[in-house]
MARDO-420622 format. One record per atom (N, C-alpha, C): residue in one letter; x, z, y. Coordinates in steps of 0.02 Angstrom, whole numbers, plus 50000, padded with zeros to 5 digits. Atoms other than C-alpha are relative to their C-alpha. Layout:
aXZY/...
//
This chain:
m499625002050044/m494845152848778/m499934991749984/a500075006250025/a494955133448772/a500584996950024/q499355004849982/q496245118848793/q499584993950010/v500195006949966/v495985103048906/v500464995449994/e499395005950003/e496745086748864/e499994997050092/l499915005349937/l497455077649037/l500064994249971/i500025006350027/i497085060549016/i500284996050055/m499785004949940/m498095047049113/m499424994350010/p500655003649970/p496625038449216/p500214993550004/k500005008149996/k496155021149233/k500174999150083/m499925000649928/m496775014749385/m499784993350040/g500255007449986/g495924997149398/g499774995949956/e500155005450046/e495134983349311/e500474997949928/s499455003650040/s496824974649254/s500685006349981/i499304995050011/i497974990449249/i499795002849930/m500044996350058/m498304996049076/m500505004049977/e499574993750008/e499755007549097/e500215002050076/a499864998549940/a500595017249222/a500745004749990/t499514995050002/t502355025149245/t500085006050020/i499804993749989/i502745043449252/i500604999950051/l499424999349949/l503695045849422/l500355007450002/k499834993650006/k503785064949411/k499385003749991/w500574994850017/w502925080549340/w500135004150056/v499844995249949/v502535092249491/v500005005449988/k500134995250033/k502055104449362/k500405001649935/n499614999650074/n503045111749201/n499545005349971/v500204996750055/v502505120049048/v499965006750030/g500104993749983/g501895137149093/g499755002350063/d500124999849924/d501495133449279/d499035001250002/a500844998449986/a499655139049341/a499834995350043/v500175004149958/v498705125449420/v499155002550020/e500885001349951/e496955124249536/e499704994349976/v500445005350004/v495545113249510/v500254994550056/d499825004149951/d496085097349604/d500854999550021/e499245000049977/e497975102749612/e500304994349972/t499715006450036/t499125088849583/t500495002149939/i499624998150064/i500055088849414/i500524996649995/l499595005150007/l500965073849413/l499904993050053/e500035004949957/e501425058149516/e500174993849946/i499945005350038/i501305041349430/i500074992250039/a500035006749954/a501485022149477/a499684995649952/t500285007750027/t500645006149430/t500404994450041/d499795005649971/d501194988849472/d499574998850068/k500474999449947/k499874992349619/k500235004650069/v499844993849966/v500255008049700/v500165005549973/d499934993050013/d500805025749691/d499355004649996/s500684994450002/s499495040049642/s500285005349986/e499794993550037/e499525057149589/e499355002549967/v500354998050048/v498615064849451/v499705007450021/p500154994749986/p497595079949495/p499775003149920/s500174996050066/s497155095449370/s499134999350006/p500695000950011/p495225092849307/p499735008350010/v500294993950006/v495155111149295/v500505007050004/k499494994749986/k496005129349330/k500255002249940/g499694998450068/g497165134049203/g500754999450005/v499274999450034/v499135133849134/v500154995149954/i499935004650034/i499965120149081/i500415002249940/k499884997250059/k500215122548903/k500424994049959/e499565004250020/e501065106748840/e500164993950040/i499755004949968/i501845091648914/i500204993749946/l499755003750042/l501905075648808/l500424993650019/f499675005549988/f502705062348899/f500635001950053/q499614998249956/q504295062449002/q499994996150064/e499895002249944/e504795056849176/e500374992749986/d499695007050012/d504975036449173/d499754996749939/d500315003850059/d503975034149021/d499304996450013/v500605005749981/v502585019549029/v499495002949942/v500554997950066/v500985026948953/v499304996550021/g500685004450002/g499305017148926/g499465004550024/i500764996350002/i497695022148997/i499755004549959/e500364995050041/e496595035448933/e500505002749942/k499674998050039/k498055041648831/k500195008350024/v500004990349982/v498225062448831/v500725000150013/i499374998349955/i499775066848951/i500215007549988/a500134993550000/a499615084148946/a499435004149983/i500534995050021/i498725099448879/i500085005750049/i500044992549956/i498065114349003/i499525004049970/a500134995650014/a497595129148935/a499425004850049/t500394995649962/t496055139949019/t499865006149963/e500244991650027/e495425157449017/e500435004549943/g499604994250047/g496915166448938/g500204996349949/e499655005050073/e497465151948812/e500715003450004/e499134997050013/e499195159248748/e500344993050013/i499725006349991/i500405147248799/i500785000849974/s499264999850032/s502015142948702/s500524999050032/d499345001149960/d503745140448746/d500064992550013/t499985007150001/t504245124148825/t500134995849950/p499835003750038/p504225111648720/p500714995449998/t499285002049975/t505995104448671/t499814991049998/p500205007449991/p506135084448706/p499734997849931/t500155003250049/t506125080248527/t499125002649991/k500674997050000/k504275089748515/k499774993850042/q500375003349944/q503725080048682/q500134993349948/q499905008250001/q504265062148619/q499534999449918/s500545001750062/s503465065148430/s499315001150015/a500695000949985/a501875070448507/a499814992750054/a500225004849955/a501965055348636/a499874993949951/a500105005950050/a502175043348491/a499485000549950/n500564999550023/n500825049548399/n499425000650035/g500595002049947/g499745047848551/g499475008249999/q500664993849995/q498885067248526/q500475005749998/s499744995849992/s499375084448554/s499785005949932/n500134995650040/n499515099648436/n499225002749994/g500694997249991/g497845107048500/g499564995149986/h500625006150021/h496975090448472/h500025000549933/k500094999850065/k497445089148292/k499855005749961/n500284993850035/n496935107348270/n499265000750014/g500815000849987/g495255101848342/g499845006950058/q500064992949948/q495465116348478/q499724997650071/s500095003449927/s495105105048639/s499084999049994/k500614998349995/k493455107848706/k499664991750024/t500055007249960/t493465089848797/t499944994749955/a500015004850052/a492985074448706/a500664995349986/a499365001950007/a494455065748621/a500104992650043/p500015006949966/p495085049948707/p499984993549972/k500095003950038/k494555034448670/k500564997149953/a499435001950052/a495545027748501/a500234993350023/v499835004150012/v496515013948497/v500354998149949/p499644999850069/p496955010148319/p500594995250003/v499495003650006/v497854994648339/v500745001450035/a499274996849964/a499125001948470/a500365003849967/a499584993050027/a499425018248379/a500324998349939/t499795000750054/t499685009148219/t500674995850020/a499325003149959/a501154997848315/a500335005350029/v499444995349980/v501865011148395/v500305005149936/a499754996750058/a501945021248231/a500384994749970/s499435003250037/s502715006948138/s500544997250040/a499495000949961/a503945003248282/a500505006949992/t499644991949996/t504485022748290/t500444998549926/s499585000650077/s504945020048088/s500694995150023/a499525005649987/a505925003648129/a500635002250048/v499354997949946/v507205012548271/v500085007949983/s499844993149994/s507115030048206/s500625002249965/t499324999850035/t508755028948096/t500494999350054/s499455000849942/s509605025648259/s500645004949993/s499444995250000/s511295034448251/s500355002850042/s499784999149932/s511595034648431/s499665006250024/n500404995349979/n510325048248457/n499684997450067/r500375002049920/r509575037448618/r499314999549978/f500665000849991/f507995040048659/f499514994650024/y500425006249982/y506595025948658/y499435001350005/s500774996849993/s504805027148720/s499604995549938/p500405004650042/p503495019448606/p500004993350011/l500155007749984/l503125004848705/l500734995649981/v499485004650001/v504924999948701/v500154998649918/k499995001750077/k504995001948498/k499564995749983/n500395004650017/n503454993248491/n500384993050011/i499695006649993/i504214977748583/i500604998549964/a499375000250042/a505774980348482/a499814995749940/k500275000650066/k504864979148327/k499664991650003/q500175005949983/q503924963648393/q500404995449991/e499455003250004/e505374954848422/e500594999249960/n499464998650031/n506364958848284/n500595001550024/i499504998549964/i507584967048377/i500205007049955/s499784993850049/s508714978748261/s500355006250031/v499694994549989/v509224996648274/v500734999550061/a499315001649965/a511084991848323/a499834994550068/e500075004349938/e510584978048444/e499695003250053/l500294995249934/l509274990048539/l500475004550040/d499444994849980/d510695002548562/d500414995450035/t499595002049959/t511764990048654/t499674996550069/i500455002049938/i510394985148793/i500125005650059/p499914994249923/p510894993748967/p499365002350017/g500594995349978/g509625006449020/g499864999950063/s500014997249933/s509105007249211/s499505005650009/g500484992749991/g507925023249175/g500495005950018/a499494991949998/a508455041549196/a500315000949941/k499604999050054/k509915045449091/k500204994249962/g499885006450029/g510195026749042/g499424999249964/r500415001650047/r508555026248956/r499744992950022/v500165006949992/v507945007648920/v499245000150010/t500675000449992/t506395004849001/t499634993049983/k500385007950003/k504914989248982/k500464994850022/k499775006149961/k505744979949109/k500764997949969/d499384999650035/d507614981549025/d499884995649943/i500205004450066/i506864975248861/i499894993650008/l500385007649987/l505844960248920/l500654996250032/g499415003849964/g507344956349038/g500544997849950/y499335002550053/y508624955448887/y499674995449958/i500335005350056/i507224945948767/i500064993550046/s500115005149980/s507054933948900/s500584995950016/n499385003949993/n508874929748918/n500375000349926/r499724999550068/r509164930348723/r499994993849966/t499965005750021/t509734915248665/t499824998149930/s500195001350055/s509404917048478/s499705006349967/a500244995450035/a508654929548360/a500585002849956/p499364996550033/p509834942248281/p500094997149916/a499925004250070/a510524934848120/a499655005949928/t500334995650051/t509834951348025/t499184998950002/a500735001849997/a508044946348080/a499624995749953/v500275003750036/v507874932847970/v500364999649923/a499645001950048/a508274926547798/a500354993850012/p499615006149998/p509594912947779/p499794994250015/s500435006950009/s508504899347725/s499424998650052/t500435002849956/t507274901347863/t500214998550071/p499755001149946/p507524892248015/p500005004950060/a500074994649955/a507924904848168/a499384997250046/p500695002849929/p506394905348302/p500264997750048/v499785000549943/v506614897048448/v499585004850060/s500184995649960/s506564910348580/s499914997650081/k500065002549916/k506154908748787/k500655002050031/s499444999949962/s507554908048899/s499934998250060/t500005001049917/t507644908149086/t500654994850009/p499255002249990/p508924897349171/p500445003150016/a499304996949998/a510484903249185/a500185001250079/q499984998349956/q510734912749328/q500754997750054/p499335003549959/p512044905749478/p500655007450012/q499564994850008/q513664914949463/q500215001850089/i500034996349943/i513874926649616/i500755002850013/n499484996649979/n515624929249694/n500105005150043/f500014992649954/f516014946849761/f500884999550032/n499354998749958/n517404950849888/n500005006750030/g499864993349988/g517914965949986/g499475000650072/g500624999649963/g516404961850115/g499535001949976/t500505001050021/t515084962649991/t499645007849989/e500364995150021/e513764976549982/e499444998849951/i500615000750059/i512734978049826/i499535004950003/i500594995250005/i510994986149849/i499615001349952/e500365001050055/e509824990549713/e499224999650039/m500685000749951/m508104985149753/m499685006849958/d500374994650008/d506874999549763/d499394998249936/r500545001350059/r505315001149624/r499514995250030/m500535004749980/m504154992149746/m500084993250013/r499705006650003/r505234978449777/r500274996949941/k499945004450058/k505564974849609/k499214997049974/l500835003050045/l503644974949557/l499814993650042/i500165005149981/i503394963449710/i500154993149975/a499565004850023/a504714951749649/a499634995949943/d500405002350068/d503934951549474/d499334996650023/h500665003649993/h502204946349552/h500074994250027/m499875006149954/m502904933149665/m500134994949936/v499705005850055/v503724924249515/v499444998849945/m500595001650051/m502194927449394/m499584995350040/s500505005149974/s501114919449529/s500264993350010/k499825005649999/k502184905049545/k500044995249947/h499825002650071/h502424902049365/h499284999249969/t500675001450028/t500364904149345/t499654994650033/s500355005349958/s499714892549490/s500474993650033/p499595006749970/p500274874749537/p499815001250068/h500254997749935/h500324880449723/h499924992650053/v499935004649962/v499794867549859/v499775003550059/t499984996049935/t500014871950052/t499544993450038/s500155003149958/s498834864450187/s500115002450064/f499864997049922/f499004864950385/f499464996850041/v500405003449947/v497914862050524/v500265005150048/e499874997149934/e498204866850705/e499465001050053/v500504998249963/v496844876250813/v500075001850058/d500084997649926/d496294878550989/d499715006750001/v500314993850003/v496044897651005/v499955001350070/t500104998349923/t495994897451202/t499405004350012/n500744996149991/n494114903751204/n500045006849986/l499894993850041/l494524917751079/l500515003850038/v499614994749967/v496104924151163/v499915001150073/n500154999449941/n495344923351332/n499475004850003/w500384994650042/w493844933651254/w500225006350002/r499804992650020/r494844947251181/r500405003050062/n499584996649945/n496004949151346/n499465003050052/k500624997649978/k494324951151434/k499655007449987/i500494995050013/i493514964251344/i500445006149940/k499774993750042/k494874974551255/k500155006950027/k499924993349970/k495094988051357/k499295002750010/g500744999250001/g493094989551373/g499875001649921/f500095000850072/f493014988051184/f500185009049973/q499554994450022/q494335002051160/q499605006350033/d500454994249971/d493385014851287/d499435002349964/t500645000050009/t491725011351216/t500125002749914/h499854998350068/h492225013051020/h500405003749974/g499524994550043/g493765021750995/g500464995049972/e499645005750055/e494655005350913/e500354995250053/k499755005949979/k495884994150967/k499794994449957/i500235006650026/i495324973750933/i500554996750008/t499425004450003/t496674964450869/t499664992749969/f500295006650028/f496454946450816/f499845000449930/t500254999750078/t496364951450633/t499335000149979/p500744997450010/p494544957050624/p499784991850012/i500215005850003/i494164940450699/i500104994249963/f499815003750055/f495184929350594/f499545000849937/m500454999950076/m494274937350435/m499274998250013/e500815002349992/e492534934750515/e499894993249999/a499945004450020/a493014917050526/a500074998249917/v499955002250063/v493614916650346/v499325001349950/v500794998450055/v491904924750278/v499524994850008/k500455005949999/k490944911150363/k500174994849959/a499635004950045/a492074899250289/a499785000549920/i500004998250075/i491894906950107/i499244998849997/q500495001049998/q490124907250129/q499694992850006/d500195008150004/d490044888350153/d500334997049954/f499765002550064/f491334885150009/f500085005649966/p499854994350047/p491054898449889/p500524998849938/m499475001550064/m492234889349759/m500615001550019/v499374995949974/v493654897449855/v500085007349984/n500064990750017/n493034914749808/n500015000749933/v500175000150065/v493374912849639/v500735002049963/s499234997550049/s494754917349488/s499894995949949/l499915003850060/l495144907249341/l500255004249938/d499994998450065/d495084913449168/d499974994649934/g499945004750037/g495794901249048/g499624994350027/t500445007649969/t494454885449070/t499455003450029/k500904998049978/k493054897649141/k500235002450061/i499964998749917/i492834898649327/i499735006350020/i500364994649971/i492364916249394/i499805000450072/v500284999849949/v491264915149528/v499975007250036/k500004992849981/k491464931149644/k499355000050055/k500634998949953/k489724936049730/k500455003450074/d499684997949954/d490694947549832/d500634997250042/i499405003249950/i491764944549981/i500585004950021/n499434996549989/n493334954849977/n500584998150022/i499395003749968/i494714951350100/i500545004150010/g499494993949999/g496344959750065/g500444995750076/m499605002049941/m497574958950209/m500675001949987/a499324997850004/a499394958450185/a500445003950060/t499684996049946/t500334973450276/t500685001149981/a499344997650009/a502104976350298/a500085006350014/l499734993649978/l502734993050282/l500615002150028/p499384997649960/p504005002850376/p500754998849955/s499585000350027/s505105001250227/s500284991349988/g499925006550010/g505044981450230/g499624996449945/n500485002250058/n503834980450078/n499464997550031/l500805002849983/l502104972650075/l499665003749952/i500624998950033/i500514978750021/i499464997850007/v500505004149991/v498794971750022/v499495004549991/p500644997949997/p497294982850070/p499564995249979/v500455004149999/v495594976550035/v499385002950037/i500744999949973/i494044975850148/i499504999949952/k500455001750062/k492684977150020/k499194997850033/n500685001949976/n490964967650053/n500254998150084/a499815002649920/a491804958750216/a499444996350045/n500645002249976/n490174948950234/n499385003250017/h500524994549966/h489114964650265/h500135003850061/l499794995149952/l490034970650405/l500184994150074/n499995003349949/n490014964150591/n500735001750037/l499195000849985/l491534961150699/l500205009850025/l499734994850001/l491514980250742/l500135003649944/g499844997250070/g491374986050567/g500834997549970/l499335003350034/l492854973950516/l500595003450037/t499664997949963/t493764980150657/t500325007249994/k499784993650037/k493724998450594/k500315000149954/s499804999750067/s494084993650428/s500804998550006/v499205003149986/v495734984250477/v500385005650032/n499674996549951/n496274996850588/n500165006149950/d499884994950048/d496035011150449/d500344998049954/l499605002150060/l496755001850298/l500804999350030/a499365002549982/a498204995350403/a500485007850029/g499584993149979/g498655014950484/g500025003649944/r499744996850058/r498545021050305/r500344999449964/a499255002950034/a499625008450217/a500645001750040/r499374997849974/r500885012950352/r500185007749994/t499804993650014/t500755031550313/t500035001949918/n499994999050076/n500675029550129/n499525003849962/k500604995350020/k498975036250112/k499544996449965/l500585004050017/l498105022350033/l499895002649922/k500214997950063/k497055026849861/k500154993349972/p500095007050044/p497175014149711/p499524997850017/e500505005049983/e495465008949742/e500034995350074/d500015004149942/d495965002049927/d500244994349993/i499535006850009/i497134988749851/i499574995849937/q500585002450055/q495734983749713/q499684996350006/g500505004149985/g494584969649703/g500094994750042/g500025004549951/g495134957549818/g499884994549976/t500255007250030/t494394939749812/t500324994550033/f499635003249949/f495464931349957/f500395003450056/t499584995749954/t496934936150063/t500174996650048/l499555001849930/l497494934850237/l500735002950019/t499194998149986/t499214935650276/t500174998150081/n499935002449937/n499694936450479/n500694998450011/v499215001649985/v501454928150493/v500054999650076/g499914999849925/g501194926150678/g500245007850023/t499694994249970/t501594945350688/t500805000650008/f499195001050005/f503424940750663/f500014995750038/g499825006549956/g503264925950780/g500154994749970/n500015006750037/n503114912850649/n499464996750016/v500625005549978/v502264897750688/v499594999749935/m500344999850059/m501704895250508/m500395002649941/g499684997150046/g502154899750335/g499424995549930/t500145001650073/t501754894850145/t499865005349950/p499944994650055/p501184910250059/p499804998649927/i499924999750061/i501184913949889/i499315003549965/i500764997350020/i499324917249800/i500055007349973/n500064992550015/n498934935049773/n499594999449939/q500245002650080/q498514932649572/q499415006750004/p500405005450023/p497094932549515/p499664995150050/q500285003849956/q496524924749669/q500124994250008/v499955007149996/v496474906349709/v500204997150071/a499905002849932/a496894905149886/a500215005550038/i499884994049940/i497804913850031/i500054995250063/l499995002049930/l497684910250217/l500625003850038/a499494998949956/a499264912150334/a499744998250078/v499835004449919/v499024911450526/v500565001850044/g499254999549961/g500394908850635/g499945002350068/a499924996349929/a500844914650807/a499694995550050/i500305003249940/i499774911050960/i500384998350054/r499435002049945/r500844899451078/r499514994650065/k500215006349948/k500344889751247/k500394994849986/k499695007850005/k500624871551241/k499554996050023/p500495005249964/p500034857251325/p499784995549958/a500515003150048/a498614848351232/a499574995850016/v500525003149975/v497544835351257/v499245002949992/v500474997549996/v495784840851310/v499334994550006/e500595006949987/e494164828951310/e499615004450044/t500484998249946/t492984830851457/t499764993950016/e500435005349988/e491564821651518/e500384995150068/y499765003749963/y492784814851645/y500724994949960/g499355004150043/g494074806651512/g500515006549957/d499454993750028/d495514815951421/d500455002850042/l499554998649957/l496584826551510/l500565006149961/i499534994850036/i498194836651474/i500035006250025/a500124994149962/a498064854651488/a500405006549968/v499574994950035/v498944870751434/v499565005349969/r500474997550045/r497974879351286/r500225005649961/q499734993550047/q498324893951172/q499774995649938/m499995005050057/m498744884451008/m500255003949949/m499724997250043/m498984890850828/m500034995149932/f500075005350080/f499324883450645/f499585005749967/l500114996450058/l498374889250495/l500314996749944/s499765004050038/s499094886550332/s499595003949937/l500494996350064/l498064888650163/l500494997949932/s499575003150069/s499134888849985/s499295001649942/y500564999650050/y497784886749852/y500244997349927/d499905002050084/d497824885249655/d499714992749984/h500195006350001/h497714866249624/h499724999649928/r500285000950068/r497164868849435/r499105000650021/i500784999049982/i495474873749521/i499594999050080/v500285002349930/v495494869749710/v500324993650015/d499665006749986/d495894851549732/d499975000050086/g499855002249943/g496394843749899/g499415000450056/f500844999449954/f494554840849971/f499825005250022/l500304993649991/l494014857849936/l500325004250052/g499504995149954/g495624866850014/g500104997750061/g499945002849933/g495694856050151/g499315000450044/s500504997849962/s493904856850203/s499885007750016/f500124993249989/f493774875350186/f500535001750058/l499494998149946/l495424876850297/l499774996650074/r500335001949929/r494594865250430/r499445003950024/k500684997249987/k492964875050428/k500255006850040/v499654992149962/v494144892050477/v500164997250058/g499754999649926/g494794882850613/g499424997950049/d500585002549957/d493184875250669/d499695006950032/y500354992449984/y492474893850682/y500465002650049/l499634996249954/l493834899550775/l500174995950074/e499975003449941/e493824884750899/e499345000250044/a500785000149961/a491994886750923/a499755006850024/f500134991949983/f492154905250974/f499735001050061/d500244999149946/d491044911151099/d500235003050051/g499724996549962/g491814916151253/g499635003950046/e500534997749964/e490324923351322/e499695007049946/r500334996350060/r490074934251153/r500065007650029/t499894992449996/t489544952451164/t499985003049946/v499984996650051/v489934966151043/v499525004549990/
//
């Protein structure tokens, strides 16, 4: 006879909240250990939350589309014959969500330890709740939205005017933040007449779009919205500089063509150019460790691990960046296996949250799309990203003991975008040139 609190799991170092996408189980449903109860999403990846125990869902404290902080109680599971009450009404669910606890927790019935308290957040949510509880529209607002509204001096009447993109027109975090960013001034009721109105941040006016009969409007999917937000944030955060080099990879290409069939027969893996590029990147990072850093204000965080992210296109056209951990500890065979495994699971949507966390440097292969070069956007909080272009046969000058000759060579461009706050031109350019040097010096007689 016990109740167990289901906690919103911690999904990574920088992830502090998740959105509930779907409740797979409802109140009264039986669950087994490790059976999926709900699906959640962060700005990194979608995931499933399994049941830690065998039991029956007694109470659900948050609704679909709610944004919930990590380590918050999101449901109560009754075990060993605990009596199950009727399905909570929406009002009961909202009240429990706002207070951050269940009836079972208040009565001290849970056998598990209470989730870690967050007094400041709890107080803020409670205050925000009281600020909007008098709304006459009976419109539901999540605690997070209420808290943001209170902090920005948004009145109940003003909050009711914000269009919502969530389920049943619910205002989401993105809706209210978008409204705030375009808000030209604080509402008249927010400050006394004698007090100067606070200056609010505003974004440049969007250009007017003309629609005609040949226009189709397509709503971004959730992942595309997250990618768009992340890209804009990165450009606002880091002053981007991009450097380019052209490298001769003839020896590398000839070697791969020579060994790829035997490599697959022996190891059961296809060898692409990506792990070879990664090997060169790892060596260059070891030569220039200040590229493998992050910036926290004025503090430089030097990463001892070399974790290489590889930008991977999904069938939907969206992008995800799985990470090869401790790439400096892997030989070429190990890198090949890791690259193939992560790329395969990315394309079948089977990546786990930990597969896309902890990257310290990113590699993107724009040559896959036939592009010869690119100017990639830094994957925050990293400070550099390398783009490798398509390998093409070109006439090039070759130095020989008999003098300079023109020959057909396999050539490619490398481009490095870096954060000019911490990586200056000398460091960025030297690192990029070193990557190119390692590729050009590839041993054509190498054994695996």
